[in-house]
N, C-alpha and C positions, 0 to 999 in steps of 0.2 A: 565120498564127494571130493572132487578136485578143488583145491584151495589156492587162490592167487592173491598175493599181497602186492599192491602197487604203491611204491614209495615215490612221492612226488606226484600224487594223483591230481594235484591242482594244475598240472600241465593239461588243460582241459581238452584241447583238440586231440592230443595223442592218446589220452586216456579214453576218450570217446571212440577213437578209431579201433583200438585194441579190444575194448569191451564190446563194441558193436560186432567185431569179427567173431569173438568167442561165442556170443549169444546167438549167432547164426548157426553154429554147429550143434548138432544133436547131443554130442558128448558133454557139452558144457552149458546147456540151457538151464541146468539146476545147480551149477557150481557155486562155490563160495568165493566172493570177491571182497577183499578187505582193502579199503582205501586209506592211505595215510598221507598227511601233509602237515607241515609246521604252521601253515597259514590257515586259521580256522575258517575264514570266509571262503577261501578256495576249496577247502575240504568239504564244506557243506554244498558248494556248487558242484563238485565232483560227484558227490552222492546223488544229488538231484539229476545230474546228467546220466549216471548209471541207471537210475530208476526210469528215466524217460526212455532210454535205449531198451531196457527190459520190456517196457510196455509196447514200444514200437515193434519189437521182434517177438512179442507174445511169449517171452521166456520167464522163468520163475527162479532166478538166482537168489542166493542169500547175499545181501549187500550190507556191509558194515563199514561205517566211517569211524576210524580210531586215531586219535591224536597222539597216543603213546606208541612209539615205534616198536618196542619190544613186544607189547601186547598185540600189535598188528601182525607181527611176524609169527606168532604162535600157530603151529599147525600148518604152515605154508608148505605146499608142494612146489610152488614156483614163486619167485620174487622178481618183480619188474621195477627198474629204476628209471625215472624220467625227470629228475630234478634239475633245477638251475640255481646254483648258489649265488646269492646276491641279486638275482632277478634282472629284469630289464632296467629298472631303476633301483639302486644307483649303479650296479656293477657294469652292465653292458654299455651304458652311456659313458661311463668313465673310461672303459677300454677303447672307445672310439674317439672321444673328444680330446683327451690329453695327447695321444699320438698325432691327432690332426693338427694340433698347435705346433708340432715339430715338423710338419710337412709329410707325415706318414699316413696315407689313406688306406682304408680297408674296405672289404665288402661284407664279410661274414664274421670273422674274428673269433670263431669258436673252436678251431681245430689246430691251427698253426699261427704263425705271426705273433706279434706282441699281444694281440687279443687272446689268442689261443694259449699263450704262455700264462697270462694272468688268470684266465679262466681255469687252467689246470692247477695253478697254485692254490686257488681258493676252493677247488672242488675235490682234490685228492684227499685232504683230511676228512671231508664229509663222507666220501665214498668209503674210505677206510673205516670210519666209525660205523657205517652201515654194515660193512663186512664183519666187523667184530660182533655186532648184534646177530647177524645171520649165523656166524660160527657158534655163538652161544645158544641161540633159540631154535634154529631150524637148519642144522649143518648139512642135512641131506637134500635140501631144496636146490632146485636148479635156478640159478640167477641169470635172468635175461637183462643184460646191462645195455641201456640205450643212451646213456648220458655222454655228451661230448665235453672235452676232447677225448674221444674214444680210446685212441692208442695210448695216450698218457695214463689214463685211468686204469686200463687193463694192465699196463706195465707195473704200475704201483701195486695193484692187487697181486700180480704174479710174485712180486718181491716179498710182500707182507702176509699174504693169505693164499698161498699156493694150493692149499688143500681144499679150497671151496670149489664147488661145481659152478663155474661162471663162464659165460660166453658173451662177447660183445656183439650187438646186433645193429645194423644200419639198413637203410633202404636204397643205397646208391647203386648196388650191383643189379638188383632186379629192376629198379626204376630206370636205370640207363639202358638195360637190355630192352625194356619196353619202348623207350625212346628210339633206339636204333632200329627196332623192327618197324616202328611207325615211319621213321625217316626213309627207310628202304621200301616201304609199301608192302611189308611182309607180315605174316601172322607169327607172333612170338612162339606159339606152339610148334612151329615148323623150324625153329632155329635151335641149333646146338651150340652152346658156348662154354668156354673155360675161362675163368677170371681169377686172378690172384695178385697179391701185392700187400699193401698196407691200407688201413682204412682211409678212404677218400683219395687214395692213389693206387688203386688196383687197376690192372689192364686186362682186356679181353685178348688172350693169346690165341684163342680159337673162336671163330665166328662163322658158322657154316649152316647153310640151308640144307636140311635133310633131304636125301634123295638117293637115287641109284648111283652106284659107282663112287660112293663116299660123299656125295653131296657137293654143293656149290660153295666155294670160298667167297664170302660176302665182302671181304676187304677191298677188292678192286672196285666194286660199286661204291663202297663207302669213301674210298680215296677220291673217286670222281666227284662225289657229292661235296667233299671237302674243297676241292678246287673250285667248284661252282659257287659255293657259299662264300668263300674267301675272296672270290673275284667280284662279289657283289650281286650275284644272281638272286633276285628277290623271290623268284618262284622256287628255287631250290632251298632257300633258307627256311628252316623250321623256326618259327618266331612266336612262341607263346608269350602271353603277358603275365608278368609276375608283379603284382601290386602296381599295375599300370605301366611297367617297363617292358619293352619288347626285347627278347633275347633270342639270338640265333645260334647259340653254342659255338661262337667263332673261336673262342680260346681253345676249346677241346678239339675242334677240327684242325686248328693250327698245330696243336700238340700231336695229333695223329700224323700230320705231314712231317713233323720234326723227328718223332721217335718211332713211327711205324705202327703204333697200336693205339686203340681208343681207351681213354681213361674213364673211370667210373664216376668221379664226382663232377658236379656241374661247373660250368665256366665261371660263375660268380665266386664259387669256392676256390677253384683251381688257380685263378688269376693271382691270388695272394700266397700261394705255396711256392711260387717260383719268382725269379727276379726280372722277368721280361715284359710284363704287360702293364703294370701300374707304376708310372714314373712321373714325378712332379715336373721333371724337365722335358717330358714328352707328352703333354696333355692330349695330343691328337690320337694317341694309342687308345685312350678311353673310348672315344667315338668309333675308332676303327674296329675294335673288338667288342663293342657293346658291353662294356664293363659297368655294372651297377654299383657304384660306390655307396657306402652306407646302407647296403641292402638289408643287413640283419636288423638294425633298429626299426626299419620299416616293417619287417615281418613281425617283430615283437609288438609294435603298436597295433598291427592288424589283429594279432592273436588276442591282445588285451581287449580290443574293441569287441571281438566275437564273444569272449568269456563274459563280458559285462552285458551282453545281449540276452543272457539267460540260458538255462539248461536245454530248453526245447530248440533254441537256435543252434546250440553246439551239437546236439544230437542230430538235427536235420543236416547240418553241414558235414558231419562225419559220414552220414549215410549218402549224401550227395557226391562225396569225393571218392567213394569206393570204386576201384578199378580192378579188373581182372589182370593178372600178370602172366598167367599161362592157362592152358586148357583146363587143368584141374581146378584152378581158382575160379574160372568162369562158371563152373558148375556150383561152386560154393558161394559165389558172390562176395568174396572177401576183398580186403583193401590191398593185399599184396605184402603186408608186413609178415615177417617170418614167425613171430611169436606164436600165433595160434596153431600153425602147422607143427612147430616144435613141441608145443604142449600136447597136441593130439598124438604125435608120434610117441612121446614118452609115456603118455597115459595108456598106450596099448593099441593105438590106431595104426594107420599106415605109416611106414618110415618116411622121413622128410629129408630133402636135400636142400642145403642153403649155404651161403657164404658167411662164415663166422669169424670173429676176431678173437684169436687165441694166442697163447705164448708160442714163440718161435722155437719149438723143440726140433730144430734142424729141418723144419718144414720148407723154409726158403734158405738154403745154406749160405747164399751170398749176403744175407742180412745178419746183423748181430744176434747172438743167441737170446739176449734179454729184450729183443724187440717184440712188439705185438704185430702179428701178421693177419691178413684177411684172406682166407683160403676156403676152397670148397670143403664142406663138412656133410656128414651123414649122421642122423640120429634116429634112435628107436628106443624101445623100452630097456635095452641093454646099455645104452649110453651114447656118447658122442665120439665120433671118429673123424679127425681132421686129415685131409689129403696132402701128402708131401708134394711140393711144386719146385723141383730142383732145376728145371731147365728154362727159367725166365731169361729173356734176352738181357745182356749185360747193361745196355743203356737204360733199361727200366729199373733194375736194382740200383744202379748208380744214382738215378734221380730220386729213388725212394730214400737212399741213405742220407741225402741232404735234409730230409724231413725227420728221419729217425734220430739224427744227431740232436736236433732241437728237442724232440720228445724225451730222449734219455736224460738230457741235462735238466729239463724242467722237472722230471720225476726225481732226479738226484737232489735238486734244490728243495723240493717239497718234503722229501723223506729225511734229509740231513739237516734241513733248515739253514743251509749255508747260502747267504745272500749273493755271494760271488757267482754261484751257478746260475742265478737268474740272469745276471749280466752275460755270462757265457752263452746261455741259450739265445738271448736276444742278438748277441754279436754274430752267432752262427745262423740265425734265421735268414733264409735267402732274400726275402722281400725287404726286411728291415735293414740288413747289411747293404743292400743295393741303394738304399735311399738316404741313410743317415751316417754321420761320422761317429767315431768311437765316443767322443765327448757328448754328442747328442743322445746316443743310446744310453750312456750312463745316467745322464740327467733325466731322461724320460723314464727309465726304470725307477729311479729314486722317487720321482713325482707320482708315478703310478702306485708304488708301494704305500706311500704316505696317504694318497687319496683313498685307497681301498681300506685302510685302517683295520678295524676288527674283522673284516671279511677275510683277511689273510692271517695265517699263524705268524708268530714272531720269528724273525730270521736273525741269525748271528751276523 
């Protein structure tokens, strides 16, 4: 019987999506699912959600709620992490409200920027503690690591626990591929793409509609769409609503015009990874590029409201948001998350192809060796194989290095406990440095460290 341990199972929506996917697959309808969370109320809710999904899909898994992490890990073939250290309250609110007083506005704050730095500092010790338990209790398990800031956490694991079988997973590559297919009026199953870089900043270096003679390069059509969207063509604009805010991906289409390739992570994320779009001295840019400031707190509030609506509501929401991401998924009716495909491949089913976050073992030579890269991977019962990507355009790897610098310094601060490296990371962060003076950055970092209190380790 395949056994999955979900650490941070109280992340209700995500737990529901993965569990719902697994219980749709014949291989896992009788699997063992062990749920763990440090919040007893959320753990009970996660158990109820899992049982509601089992009933919905007429599956018969063994579902266990376990508050002790080491006991939860016993016998695990797979471990999934989806935790958020400090939660929406107080940590996320702190990450947004203190910088806002200095004039530094954010959208998501979970990957880079001052919010990403602080999130990394409080999460790395917890993830490393989980790693120590995995190394002791189930060292052969495959760890499917979903927690942000992804790259920082995987870098820390590479340094401290290189022997573990861990891969970082995100949904931005396959999610954006689906979006681009929709934007171009194409079926994703007809599109061949290659995507590589770092988490939340990978680029599609190949985007081709399959066909005779090598197929059609889709970039000319995509660039024409970028011109139309950025010129204000409402018909051309893809404008979904996210918590009542209409977004047309104008930041990403502008990045396409500037750098020649389309990036994986959403406009609301990407706007705070670079110094060009969020500027207090240029408020008109916010409207011009449809940038949703304070977006992540709104998402947290919506997720909290859904969780409190009860297990049936969460299970129903997970089922309602299932989307096919390619022809194979359409037959399975899965959500598009990589985890179920990876688990099925390792358990002896068909091999899986996905983009994973792994150590840069010369996979992208133009990035530092101790970086975490997001590259195409293949996996089956024999193991995981990451694909080298040595020919990325130089402007793309140059842009990535501006983010890798911040990631490396945050990891250095977390592992050495040297406070000065927190300041170094903030000074080199593209968005923070574009908005604040050196004195403002130092003062803001000091205030954030004090406000987070025991959520952070002690720094020298």
